[in-house]
Backbone bond lengths (Angstrom), bond angles and torsions (degrees), N, CA, C in turn:
res aa  C-N    CA-C-N  psi(-1)  N-CA   C-N-CA  omega(-1)  CA-C   N-CA-C  phi
1 M - - - 1.453 - - 1.519 107.92 -
2 T 1.305 114.62 144.02 1.456 119.27 -178.03 1.519 110.67 -142.71
3 S 1.321 114.54 153.70 1.458 120.28 169.51 1.527 108.66 -124.80
4 A 1.318 115.82 15.44 1.466 122.30 177.16 1.525 108.13 -121.79
5 L 1.315 116.03 82.27 1.464 121.37 -173.21 1.526 112.49 -60.27
6 D 1.321 117.75 -45.88 1.466 119.42 -176.46 1.527 111.91 -63.06
7 I 1.314 117.48 -39.45 1.462 120.71 178.47 1.525 109.72 -67.45
8 T 1.318 116.53 -44.73 1.464 120.72 -179.18 1.526 110.70 -62.26
9 Q 1.321 117.34 -41.46 1.463 120.30 177.79 1.521 111.29 -62.49
10 S 1.315 117.05 -36.38 1.464 119.25 -176.87 1.528 113.04 -73.58
11 V 1.341 117.95 -28.55 1.471 119.15 179.99 1.521 112.80 -90.13
12 K 1.322 117.05 -13.26 1.472 122.42 176.94 1.532 113.16 50.69
13 P 1.322 117.51 65.04 1.467 119.37 178.51 1.528 110.14 -68.72
14 P 1.330 117.51 163.51 1.474 119.93 179.71 1.528 112.03 -57.81
15 R 1.319 115.86 -36.85 1.467 121.35 176.15 1.512 106.87 -160.97
16 A 1.333 116.01 151.37 1.465 119.94 179.55 1.516 109.64 -154.90
17 V 1.307 114.55 157.23 1.460 122.07 174.11 1.520 106.43 -123.61
18 F 1.329 116.23 127.23 1.460 122.59 -179.68 1.522 109.74 -104.43
19 V 1.320 115.40 133.99 1.461 122.37 173.57 1.524 106.00 -125.55
20 N 1.321 117.59 122.78 1.462 121.36 -177.35 1.528 110.37 -79.77
21 F 1.323 114.11 70.22 1.460 122.95 179.08 1.523 107.90 -121.90
22 P 1.324 117.87 164.91 1.468 119.75 177.03 1.526 110.82 -56.39
23 L 1.308 115.67 148.65 1.458 121.16 -179.45 1.524 110.74 -54.29
24 G 1.323 114.91 134.80 1.458 120.48 179.92 1.516 114.30 87.01
25 H 1.323 117.26 -0.52 1.469 120.96 -178.30 1.520 111.44 -124.03
26 Q 1.338 116.96 41.89 1.458 120.65 -174.96 1.519 112.89 -60.10
27 T 1.320 117.94 -27.68 1.469 118.83 -178.05 1.523 112.46 -96.95
28 G 1.317 118.17 8.39 1.446 120.37 174.46 1.511 114.40 112.53
29 P 1.334 114.92 176.35 1.465 120.94 -179.03 1.529 111.37 -66.99
30 P 1.323 116.31 155.27 1.467 119.96 175.81 1.533 110.83 -60.18
31 D 1.302 115.98 153.36 1.473 123.10 174.54 1.526 113.82 62.81
32 Q 1.332 116.68 29.02 1.467 120.84 174.60 1.529 108.32 -130.71
33 P 1.347 116.58 65.92 1.471 119.67 -173.63 1.526 114.41 -61.14
34 E 1.329 118.35 -33.19 1.464 119.54 -179.79 1.532 110.57 -65.59
35 L 1.328 116.30 -44.78 1.471 120.58 177.18 1.517 109.85 -63.80
36 Q 1.312 117.43 -42.97 1.460 121.25 -179.84 1.523 110.96 -59.88
37 R 1.330 117.06 -42.27 1.470 120.48 178.07 1.529 111.21 -63.84
38 R 1.338 116.98 -41.54 1.471 120.25 178.36 1.522 111.00 -61.24
39 I 1.323 116.01 -44.25 1.465 119.82 -178.81 1.524 110.29 -63.37
40 V 1.324 116.94 -47.23 1.470 120.31 -179.68 1.527 110.27 -63.88
41 S 1.312 117.34 -41.13 1.462 121.10 178.71 1.531 110.79 -62.72
42 D 1.325 117.01 -45.17 1.472 120.57 177.88 1.524 110.95 -62.98
43 A 1.313 117.12 -38.87 1.468 120.69 178.55 1.524 110.47 -64.02
44 M 1.320 117.42 -44.99 1.470 120.33 179.89 1.525 110.96 -62.77
45 R 1.333 116.50 -40.76 1.461 120.19 177.28 1.536 110.47 -62.35
46 A 1.332 115.75 -41.43 1.466 119.33 179.03 1.518 110.59 -64.04
47 F 1.330 117.51 -42.46 1.468 120.46 179.47 1.523 111.16 -60.72
48 E 1.330 116.95 -33.62 1.469 120.64 179.38 1.524 112.41 -71.22
49 T 1.328 116.89 -27.71 1.464 119.59 -172.67 1.523 114.19 -102.39
50 I 1.324 118.16 -13.32 1.467 119.96 -179.70 1.528 108.67 -66.13
51 A 1.332 115.92 124.94 1.463 120.44 -176.36 1.525 112.62 -108.46
52 A 1.324 117.72 -30.71 1.465 120.34 -175.87 1.530 111.08 -97.59
53 P 1.338 116.96 137.85 1.463 120.07 177.62 1.525 111.91 -58.45
54 A 1.313 116.02 148.72 1.464 124.61 177.65 1.532 113.31 66.36
55 T 1.325 117.47 19.10 1.458 121.02 177.25 1.527 109.49 -77.27
56 I 1.326 115.12 134.68 1.458 121.20 175.82 1.524 107.22 -120.89
57 V 1.319 116.04 116.84 1.457 121.39 178.43 1.520 108.06 -93.66
58 E 1.327 116.57 128.49 1.465 120.47 178.40 1.527 108.90 -96.94
59 L 1.323 115.85 118.17 1.458 119.98 177.53 1.530 109.26 -78.31
60 P 1.346 118.03 149.11 1.464 121.55 -170.53 1.528 115.64 -84.69
61 Y 1.308 118.57 14.21 1.464 120.07 -175.85 1.526 111.59 -76.10
62 V 1.339 115.10 148.99 1.464 122.27 -179.02 1.527 107.85 -123.23
63 W 1.324 116.87 130.07 1.470 121.52 -178.89 1.528 110.20 -62.38
64 D 1.323 116.95 -54.69 1.470 121.71 178.60 1.514 107.18 -151.99
65 A 1.323 116.66 109.20 1.468 121.33 -175.60 1.522 112.34 -61.81
66 N 1.322 117.70 -23.26 1.468 121.10 -176.33 1.522 113.80 -101.09
67 D 1.330 117.81 -3.98 1.465 119.69 -176.31 1.530 110.17 -149.95
68 R 1.314 115.38 108.25 1.469 120.18 178.26 1.524 111.10 -106.81
69 S 1.331 117.37 19.27 1.462 120.55 -177.09 1.528 111.95 -64.23
70 W 1.335 117.27 -23.11 1.472 119.61 178.41 1.520 111.19 -59.19
71 E 1.338 117.49 -30.12 1.457 120.69 -179.96 1.529 110.95 -63.87
72 E 1.322 116.74 -37.45 1.457 120.39 178.99 1.522 110.63 -67.13
73 I 1.307 117.08 -35.10 1.462 121.23 179.89 1.520 110.21 -74.97
74 D 1.319 117.56 -50.47 1.468 121.76 -176.14 1.521 112.74 -64.69
75 Y 1.289 118.00 -32.46 1.456 119.83 -173.35 1.522 113.32 -109.79
76 T 1.321 116.99 20.98 1.453 121.42 178.30 1.518 109.16 -100.14
77 K 1.315 116.07 135.74 1.463 120.03 178.73 1.527 108.99 -55.41
78 G 1.311 114.63 135.69 1.456 119.91 178.26 1.515 114.43 92.11
79 W 1.325 117.93 3.28 1.473 119.20 -178.56 1.520 112.24 -72.15
80 M 1.330 116.53 -24.87 1.463 119.29 179.68 1.524 110.19 -85.35
81 P 1.334 116.94 150.20 1.460 118.96 177.22 1.522 110.35 -65.50
82 A 1.318 115.68 159.41 1.460 120.54 179.36 1.524 109.69 -61.87
83 R 1.312 115.50 144.45 1.468 120.58 178.64 1.531 108.46 -71.99
84 P 1.332 116.74 131.82 1.465 118.21 -179.70 1.527 111.07 -71.01
85 S 1.318 115.49 158.88 1.466 119.18 175.58 1.526 108.77 -64.81
86 R 1.305 116.74 162.14 1.466 120.38 179.17 1.524 110.62 -58.53
87 E 1.330 116.56 -41.70 1.462 120.75 -179.72 1.531 110.71 -62.54
88 A 1.322 116.62 -44.85 1.464 120.55 179.47 1.525 110.78 -64.63
89 A 1.334 117.09 -41.11 1.468 120.47 179.06 1.526 110.56 -65.08
90 D 1.335 117.22 -41.85 1.466 120.66 177.55 1.531 110.93 -62.65
91 R 1.324 116.77 -40.69 1.467 121.54 178.35 1.538 110.95 -63.25
92 Q 1.330 116.63 -45.11 1.465 120.89 178.65 1.523 111.11 -61.86
93 Q 1.324 116.68 -42.36 1.456 120.82 179.48 1.524 110.70 -63.69
94 A 1.326 117.13 -43.57 1.466 121.51 178.94 1.533 110.60 -61.80
95 E 1.335 116.87 -39.56 1.470 120.91 178.38 1.524 111.02 -65.28
96 R 1.340 116.68 -42.04 1.467 119.86 178.28 1.526 110.87 -63.09
97 Q 1.321 116.40 -44.96 1.453 120.35 -179.56 1.527 111.38 -63.93
98 A 1.315 116.63 -41.93 1.481 120.49 179.53 1.522 110.70 -62.92
99 K 1.302 116.59 -37.67 1.479 120.71 179.64 1.523 111.35 -61.39
100 Y 1.319 117.28 -40.22 1.465 120.53 -177.50 1.518 112.53 -83.10
101 R 1.298 117.54 -21.18 1.467 120.19 177.45 1.516 111.74 -76.34
102 R 1.337 116.76 -27.57 1.462 120.67 -179.83 1.515 112.11 -65.54
103 G 1.337 115.86 -38.08 1.461 121.18 -173.68 1.449 113.41 -78.22
């Protein structure tokens, strides 16, 4: 499942399902389990029926019919946080690993 159509088209996966939702929210808004189940169910059905390689099925769901401003935010240069330095990323990774090793 993807919410980044241009990236998905460029990598040509064997099959994909596109949902025009904000990045990271392919299965829908938080706290809407019924909608999330429908989206996942539709995606699984699409994966079963896609016959041609690199096919991308677009599901008909709409994030907010009255407000598409999220598209301007998600697809505007600079919307992502700055990439951490290698040292900072290594430190964060070590902290995450240590947290899970304790338990």
